C-alpha positions in Angstrom: 0.1 0.1 0.0 1.0 3.5 -1.0 1.7 6.0 1.8 0.3 9.5 1.1 2.3 12.2 2.9 0.3 15.6 3.3 2.3 18.8 3.4 0.6 21.4 5.5 0.7 24.9 4.2 1.5 27.5 7.0 -1.1 30.0 5.6 -4.0 27.7 5.9 -6.0 28.2 8.9 -6.5 24.9 10.8 -8.7 26.1 13.2 -12.3 25.9 11.8 -12.6 24.5 8.4 -16.3 25.7 7.7 -15.5 29.4 8.2 -13.6 30.9 5.1 -10.9 33.6 5.8 -11.9 37.2 5.6 -10.4 38.1 2.4 -12.2 35.3 0.6 -15.3 36.1 2.2 -15.1 39.6 1.1 -14.4 38.5 -2.6 -17.2 36.1 -2.3 -19.5 38.3 -1.4 -18.6 41.1 -3.5 -18.7 38.3 -6.6 -22.1 37.2 -5.3 -23.4 40.8 -5.5 -22.1 41.3 -8.7 -23.8 38.2 -9.8 -27.0 39.3 -8.0 -26.9 42.5 -9.7 -26.6 41.1 -13.0 -29.2 38.8 -12.8 -31.5 41.0 -11.1 -31.0 43.7 -13.7 -30.7 42.0 -17.0 -31.7 38.3 -16.8 -34.5 38.4 -14.3 -36.4 41.1 -16.1 -36.1 38.9 -19.6 -37.1 35.8 -17.4 -40.2 37.9 -16.1 -41.2 39.1 -19.6 -40.8 35.6 -21.2 -43.0 34.2 -18.3 -45.3 36.8 -18.7 -45.6 36.5 -22.5 -46.1 33.0 -22.1 -48.8 33.5 -19.4 -50.6 36.0 -22.0 -50.4 33.4 -24.6 -51.5 30.4 -22.5 -54.3 32.7 -21.3 -55.2 34.3 -24.5 -55.2 30.4 -26.1 -57.6 29.5 -23.3 -59.9 32.3 -24.1 -59.7 31.7 -27.7 -60.5 28.2 -27.0 -63.5 29.0 -24.7 -64.8 31.4 -27.5 -64.4 28.9 -30.0 -66.3 26.5 -27.7 -68.7 28.8 -27.3 -69.2 29.6 -30.7 -69.6 25.9 -31.9 -71.9 25.3 -29.0 -73.9 28.3 -30.9 -73.7 27.0 -34.5 -74.6 23.2 -33.0 -77.6 25.1 -31.6 -78.4 27.1 -34.3 -78.0 24.0 -36.7 -80.3 21.9 -34.2 -82.7 24.7 -34.5 -82.6 25.1 -38.2 -83.0 21.3 -38.4 -86.0 21.1 -36.2 -87.6 24.0 -38.2 -86.7 22.1 -41.7 -88.5 19.1 -40.2 -91.4 21.0 -39.0 -91.6 22.9 -42.5 -91.2 19.3 -44.1 -94.2 17.8 -42.1 -96.5 21.0 -43.1 -95.5 20.5 -46.7 -96.3 16.9 -46.6 -99.4 17.3 -44.8 -100.5 20.1 -47.6 -99.4 17.7 -50.3 -101.4 15.2 -48.8 -104.4 17.3 -48.6 -103.8 18.8 -52.0 -103.6 14.9 -53.2 -106.8 14.0 -51.5 -108.4 17.4 -53.0 -107.1 16.4 -56.6 -108.5 12.5 -56.1 -111.7 14.0 -55.0 -112.1 16.4 -58.0 -110.9 14.0 -60.3 -113.8 11.6 -58.9 -116.2 14.3 -59.0 -115.1 15.0 -62.7 -115.5 11.4 -63.6 -118.8 10.9 -62.2 -120.1 14.2 -63.8 -118.6 12.9 -67.5 -120.2 9.2 -66.5 -123.6 11.1 -65.9 -123.2 13.0 -69.0 -122.0 9.9 -70.8 -125.4 7.9 -69.5 -127.5 11.0 -70.2 -126.3 11.1 -74.0 -126.5 7.6 -74.3 -130.3 7.6 -73.0 -130.9 10.3 -75.1 -129.3 8.7 -78.5 -131.2 5.4 -77.4 -134.6 7.2 -77.3 -133.9 8.7 -80.6 -132.8 5.5 -82.3 -135.9 3.8 -80.6 -138.1 6.6 -82.0 -136.4 6.3 -85.5 -137.0 2.4 -85.5 -140.3 2.8 -84.5 -141.2 5.6 -87.0 -139.4 3.0 -89.6 -141.2 0.2 -88.4 -144.6 2.0 -88.3 -144.0 2.9 -91.9 -142.9 -0.7 -92.9 -145.8 -2.3 -90.9 -148.3 0.0 -92.6 -147.5 -0.7 -96.1 -147.3 -4.3 -95.2 -150.7 -4.1 -93.7 -152.3 -2.4 -96.7 -150.8 -5.0 -98.7 -152.1 -7.6 -96.5 -155.9 -5.9 -96.5 -155.5 -5.5 -100.4 -155.1 -9.5 -100.8 -157.8 -10.3 -97.9 -160.3 -8.0 -99.2 -159.3 -8.5 -103.0 -159.3 -5.1 -103.8 -157.1 -2.0 -103.4 -157.9 0.8 -101.1 -157.6 3.9 -102.9 -158.5 6.4 -100.3 -154.9 7.4 -98.6 -156.9 8.9 -95.5 -158.6 5.7 -95.0 -155.1 3.7 -95.2 -153.7 5.8 -92.8 -156.6 5.7 -90.4 -156.5 1.9 -90.7 -152.9 1.7 -89.9 -152.9 4.2 -87.0 -155.6 2.1 -85.3 -153.9 -1.0 -86.1 -150.6 0.5 -84.5 -152.5 1.5 -81.4 -154.1 -1.5 -80.9 -150.3 -3.4 -81.2 -149.0 -0.6 -78.8 -151.8 -1.4 -76.3 -151.1 -5.2 -76.5 -147.1 -4.6 -76.2 -148.0 -2.0 -73.2 -150.0 -4.5 -71.2 -147.6 -7.5 -71.9 -144.6 -5.3 -70.6 -146.5 -4.4 -67.6 -147.5 -8.0 -66.7 -143.9 -9.2 -67.5 
């Protein structure tokens, strides 16, 4: 093992190792005051300024975030209100369209019924006109046939036109009476 030899300096205070010597203490205090003054006057204001700027930036960011959040909430509320209004408007439009559709269907039904009645009335009128025309044609043909038959039975020709017309009319009246009686019974 190696032996270490410590040489002691005669200027070193061996009395109290914790307390420094006065000249060192004064130089240390002066150096501390210079460093403290430099830090206090130059560096500390810059640090405070930077911290204040960061604080303002953070607070401003928080305020902007709160404002953006409030604006987003307002936009969401507006959108929901518009959506509710659109739903209500859509329901009103749908109800109106259904009512209009029902009214159009009813109008079409009414018009169709009116057209049906007009067609039926026209058909009845046409049928009555055709019936009357057929009756007139048949009366003329029947009268001619009756006159020819009477000529053949009697053996002579009836020359009087008025007499022929009276005979035919009487025959047709009897025929109408028989047809009317058979229709009432049947």
